[in-house]
N, C-alpha and C positions, 0 to 999 in steps of 0.2 A: 788466789791472787788478791792482795789487799786493793780496796777500794778507795778512791779520793773522792770525797763529797764536799760541796761547796754549799754551806746552809742559807746565805744571803738570798731573799728572794729577789733583788734588784742586782744581781751580780753584774759589775759592770767595770771593764778595763780596757786600757789600750796596750797593745804591744810595742813596745819602741825597739826591741831588737832581739835577732835570735843568733847565737853566734857559738860555732865550736872552738874549745879552748884545750890546749894540751898544755900541760906543764909537767916538769921533772919533780925530783924530790926539794921541795922548798917551804919556807914559813914567810907568810907575810901578813901584815894588818890590813884591814880592810880600807876604804876612802869613804868619805861621805856619798852615800848609796841614795839616789833619789827615786829608785823605782824597787820593786819588788822582783824575787828571782825564782823560777823554778828550774832545776837542773837533773839531769840524768846521767850518770856515771857509765860510761861505755867501757873504761878500764880504770883499774887503781883504787885508791884509797885516800881519804882526808879525814883529818880531825878539825873540828869546828869549836872554837873556845870563846863560849859567851855566857855572861853573867854567872860567873863561878861553875859554869857547867861544861862539858866536854860531849860533842855531837859526833860521832863515829859513822863516816858513810863509805860503802863500798859499792861494788860495780853491780848490785842489785837493788841500788835505792835511788830514790827521786826525792831531791832537797828542796824545801821551801824556804827562802830567807826573806822576811818582811822587810817592808820600806824602811830607810835610816837605822838598820842593823849594824852597829860597829861590833866586828869580830877578829877575832887571829885566827886564821888557817894554816895548817900543816899539810902538805901534800907528799904524795909517794907516787909519782909516775901516773899521772891522770888524764884521762881524755874525757870530757863532758860535753854536752849539749846543754848550753842555757838560754832560757827566755825570761827576758827582762820586761816587765810591766809596770804599770801604774794603775793602781785598783781604786775605783771611785766608790765602793760600797765596803760595808764592813768587812774585815780580814783579821785574822790572828796577827798579835806582835810578837809572837814567839816562832822559834825555827822549828820547823817540823822535818822529821824524816819519814817516808812511806817506802816499807822493804815489800818487794815483790818475790814471791817463790819462783815464778818463770818471767824474770826480766826482758826476755829475747821476746817475748810477746808486745812489750811496751816499747822495747826498742823500734819496732817495726813501723811505730805510727810515726 
């Protein structure tokens, strides 16, 4: 199983909301995001287009989207749990994907 590490000694954040989102097949452009996001895909796939790169995520993945990231997203019948938060310590400014061999263990959390 992959591990997610936070390297900041003073990791400090506020969770603004946790939501379950279900989307069909769609393409959309992000809005001005004033928060970061961690999301786990329960079902489906998505492609995120950001800074001339494509990030493909599936139902084995946890996705990190940093604060103020503007991206385009193409989804294929996905259901996700998203945690939106404001980080007050050093965080990365790049999109990251954490792929797990056994996502069912992560989904239990």
